[in-house]
N, C-alpha and C positions, 0 to 999 in steps of 0.2 A: 242206417241211423247216423245222424251227424253227431260228432263228438261235441260235448259241451265244455267250453274253456272257462274255468273259474276266473272271476275278476282278480286283477293284480292286487297284491297286498304290499304294504310298505312297512318295514320294521319300524317300531315305535321311535327309535332313535332318530330317524330321518323325518318324522312327521312335523311339519311346520305348525307351531302354536304360538300364541301371544306370550305365553310364559317363557318359552325358549328364546323368543326374540328379545324379551326384556332381560333375561339372564345373559345373553350374548352381548347386549348393549352395555350392561353393568360391567361385565368382564373386560370389554374393550376399553371402557373409560378408565378402569383401574389400570389396565396395561399401558394406556396412553400416558398416565401420570407417573409411571415408573421412569427413573432416569435412564438415558441412553447415552453413554459417553461418546461412542463413535457413531454418528448418524449414518444411516444407510443412504445410498444414492444409487438406485437401481438403473436410472436412466439419465446420465449426464447430458448436458446440452451439446448438441453437435455444432451449432452455430451460436455461440454465446455472445457475439458482438465484439466490439473493439474497446469497451470500457472496463473490462476486467483488469484488475491491478496485478502487477508483478513486482517482486522485490529483486533488485539487481545489485550485486556486490562484486567488485573487482578487488581481489586480495591475494596475498601470498603469506607463507609461514616459513620460519626458519627451523621448525621441528615437525616431526610427524605427530598428528593428533586429529582432533575433531573440532569443527566449528559448529556452534549451536546458536540459532537465532530464534528467540521467542517473541510472539506477537500476541497482545492481549485484545481479544474480541469482546471486551466488557465482562469476561468471565474470570479475569485474573490471569497471571502468568501460570501456564501449566504445560505438561509434556505433550498433550494432544495438539495444542496450537504451537507447533515449533517446526523448525527446519534444521536438519542435521546433515553434514557432509564431511567426509574424511579429507584431510589435506596433508600433503607431503612437502618436505623442504624444497624450496625453489626461490630464486631471486625475481623471477618474472611473475607478474600478477596475472591471474586468470579470472574471467568474468563468469559468474554463476547467476542464473536467472530462475526464479521460482514463482509459480502462480500463487496468488493469495486468495483466501476465501472471500465470498461476497458478504462481508460484515464490517462494522465500524471498528477500525484499529485504533485503540486508545493508548497503547504503550508498546514499546519495542525494546528488546534487550539482546545484546550480543555477548556470547561467551567465547572467548578465544581459547586456543589449545592450552592445556594446563602445564604445570611443572616448568615454569620459566620461559615458555615459548613466546615469541613475538609474532603477532598477526599484523601485517602491513596492509592497510586498506587504502586503495587508490581512489575508489569511488563507491558510494553507497546511495541508492535512491529508489524511489517508487515510480514506476512507469506504467502506462497502459499498453494495450496491444498495438496501438498505432505508434508506439515508441515515444509518446509525449511524456515529458517529465511531470509528475505530480508533486513530488517533494524530493529534495536532495538533502542529505545529512552531512554535517561538517564536524570537524574535530571538536570544536568548542561546545557542541551539544552532547558529547559523550561524557558521562559522569561515572567515575569508578565506584562500584558498589561493593564488591567483594573480591579479595585476593588479586587485585590489579596493582602491579608495582608502579606502572607509569603509563600515561597517555601522552605521546610526544609527536611533534610534527616531523614529517619527512619531506623530501624534495617535491613529491607529487601527491602526498596524502598524509596519513598519520599512522602511528603504531600503537597497538594495544599489547602490553607486555604483562604476563601473569607473574605472580611471585614464584620463587624457586620451588616451594613445596605446595603450590596451589593444586587443589583437586576440583574446585568449583568456581573458577574465576568468572566474573560477570561485570558488564558495564551497561548502564541504562542510558537511553537517549532522552535528554530533557533540555528545553521544554518540548512538550509533544502535544500538538493539537490533533484531535481525531482526524483520521483519514477515512473518508467514506466513499466507496466506489459509486460512480455515477450509474444509475439504472439497476442497482442491486436488488431492489424489491421486485421489479418485473422479472428478473432472471430467477430469483429465489421462488417466486410463484410458479414459474414454468417448471422448475425442478420438482417442486412439491406435486404439481399436477401430473407430470410425466412419470415420476418415480412411483407415486401412489397408484396411478392407473396401471402401470406395468406390473407392480406387485399384486394388485387386485386381480388382474387377468390371470397371473400364474396360480394364485390361490383358487380362483374360480375353476380352472381346469382340473386341479387336484381334487377339490371337493366334489365336482360333478362326476369325475371318474369313479370316486368311491361310491357316490350315490347310485349311479347307474349300474354298478356291479350287483347291487341288491334290489334295484327298483326298476319296474317297467311301468310307464305311465298308463293309467286307465282311461284318461281323456285329456283333451287339450287344456282345459282349466286346471286339472290336477298337475299336468306337466309344467305349466307356467307358474303355478304356485310354488312348486319345489325348486324350479329354476331361479325364480326371483329370491326365494329364501336363501339359497346358497350364494347367489351373487351378493346379497346384502351382507351375509357373514364375511365373505371374502373382502368386501370393501371396508367393513368395520376393522378387520384385523390388518388390512393394508395400511390404514391410518396408524395402527399400533406399531407396525414394523417401521414406519417412517416418522415416528413421533419426534425423534431428535432433530431431523431436518425441518419438520413443520414448526416445532416449538422455537428453534433457533431463528427461522425465517421471520416468525411473528415478533420475537424479541428484537431482532435487528431492525425491523420495520418501525418499531415503537421507539427506537433510540433517538433522542434529541440531543445534538451536540451543544456544548456551552456557547454563549454568545461570542462572536468574533469581533474584536475591535476593528474599526475602520483604518484605512491607510495602507500604503504600500511602501516597500523599501527597495533600494538598489543594492545588490550584493556583487562583490568581486571575490572570486577564489584566485589567489595570486601568491607569488613569492617576491620578496624584495631583497636587494643586495645589502641593504643596511636599514636600520630603524630610522624613521622620519615621520613627518605628518603628511596626510593627504586631505584634500578639501573638495567638496562638491558644491557647486553653485547652480541654482535654477532661476531662470528668467520667466516670471509670470506676467510681464508687462512693465516691469520697473528696471530693466537691465540687470546685469549682475551686480550684487551688492552683498556686503558681509551679513546683513540681516537674513537674507535668503540663502544661507549656506550652512554647512556643517563640516566639522573637522573630525578626522579619525587618526589615531596613532598606530603605526605598524608595530607588531610584536617584535621583540629583539632577537630574532632568529632568521635563518634563510630558508626555512621550511614553508610548506603550504599553510596559508591562513586565509581568513575570510574577513573582508571589510564590509560593514553594513552602513548604509546611509538612508535615513528616512526621507521620503519624497513629500513635497507639498501636495495638498489635496486639490490643487487647481490645475487647469490646463497649462502645459508648459510651452513656451515659445522657443526656448533653447536650454541646453544642459551642458555645463562645463565641468570637467574633471581635471584638477591639478594633482598629478600623481605623486609628486615629491616636492620637497622644499630645497633640494640640492641635487648634485650630480649623483647618478646611480642607475641601476637597472631594475626593471620589473618584468615578470613573466605572468601574464594573465591567462588563467585556464578557462574560466567561465564568467560570463556576465549575465545576471538574471534579475527579474523583478519578482518579489515575493510579497505575500500578504502577511497580516499579523500572526497567522497560524503557521508561518514558514512554508506555505504551499507555493510552489512555483507557478507564477502566472505567465511569464514570458521568459524565454531564454534568448537574449540578444546575440546576434552574430558578433564575432570578435572584431570584425572590421567596422563596427559601429563607431569606434573612436578614431578621430582624425586629428593629426598634429597641427598645432597652431603656433606655438612659440617654445623655443628652447628644447625642442625634441630632436635629438641627433638621428635617431633611427626608430622606426615603428614598422613592424612587419608581422605577418602571420606565417608561422612555420610549424608543421606537424600538429595542427590543432591547438596551437598556443599563440598568444600575441606577445611578441618580444618588443619591449620598449626600452630605449636608452636615452636618458636626458643629456643635454649638451654639457661639455666641460665648463665648469664655473657657473652653472645655472643656479638660480635661486627662486625662480617662479615659472617652471614649465607648465604649459597649458595644452589641454586637448578639449575638443568639442565632440559631442555626440552628433551623428549624422541626422539629416532630416528624416530619413526612414525610421531611425530608432526613436526619434521624438514622436513621430506619428504612432508608432506601436505603443509607446509608453502612455500617450494620451488616451488611446483606446482602452488600455488597461485601467486608467484612472477614472474613466467614465462611470457614473453611478451604477449602470447596468452590469458592469464588469467587476466591480469591487468585490462582490460576494457571489462567486460562481456556485450555482446550485449543485449539490452533491447527490 
C-alpha cells in the first residue's frame, strides 16, 4: 500500500490575507513618518560623478584643540551636519578636505579652538571632484557671533582668535547665497533606489528563511502567493528603514533658492605695502573713461585683503587695472570672476595682467603675482590679456550669467 502524505499546512501567522496586508501598510506608513536623525545609506554610490562638492580648508592653530565646521542643509545648524577634526600647534598650514552631502547648503559656521586659541586660515573654499572652485570664502565675510576676540588679517590669510575663557567660540559666514550641488537630485534618487533595494533584498531573505522553516508549499500558486506577500512586506519596511534618506532627498529636490541678482564682479585677493586707491576701467566701445570705471581703497594693513570691482553687463573690448596711485608693491594671490551670490565663475591665471606704464617689475613667483610700481609713479597701469578678456566675455554672456545648479 502506498503511504498517503497529508497536504502541507501553514501556521496562521504566515497566511497572506488582505487584513494583514492592510495592517502592514498602516504600520509601515506610521514608521515612515517617525523621525530618523541619521539616515541609513546601505548602498553608497560607487561612481558618484565629478559634481559632488567638497569643503577644503587650509589652516593652522597655535594651541591644541578642535575645529568644528557646521553646515546648514535647510534644517538649521545642528551637530549631525558638522565636521570636526583635532588640531595641534603648528606654524605651517595643512589642507583638510571633506565631502559634503548632496543638499542645498544655506549657511556655514566655523568654530575655532577654545580658550584663547588662534586659528589661522590660509584658504577656505568649496570645490567639486574635478578641483573646480565653486566658492571661495574671504576674511570680510566672517562675522564674529560668540566668544570671538578678533578676526584679523595675516600675510596670506586671516586669523580667528577666541576669547581667553571661551568654551563655544563661533563665527558665521555672511553674506551666504545657497550652494547647491549640480546633479544632486539624480544622485539622491540613485541612492534611494539602491539603498532601498539592498535593504529590501536582505529583509526578503530573512522573512523567507523564517517562512520556509515552518512552511512547505502545497502548489505553485500557493508558493507564489506567500513569496509575493513576504517580498511586499520586505519592500514596505525597507522604505521605513530608509525614510530619512528618502525624505531628505524629496526635501532637497523641492528646495528653491532665492532669486539671484544679475551681474558679475572681478575680485583680487592681495596684499599691499601701503594703503592707497586702485581703479578698474572697462572699454565697451567708448575707450577708457572715468564714467566706465570704479575705484576701491585698500585697507590700512599689509595683510591679505579682497578688492571687489563690479563689471559692466556688456561685452568688453579691453580691461584696465590701475593697481596704485603711488610707488609701492602688491602681491596678488588670486584673480577671479564671481556672481552676485559670491560663487566663483572663473579663476583667471595670474599672468592675465600685463604691464603698460610705470610698472618696475611684474612676475609670477610660487603661485603669486609680485608687482612693484616705479619710483615716483603716480598712475601705474596694467591691462588684462586678450585671453582673459575672452574668458570674461564668455562669463558675461546671458547663457553663463546664471549657471544651473
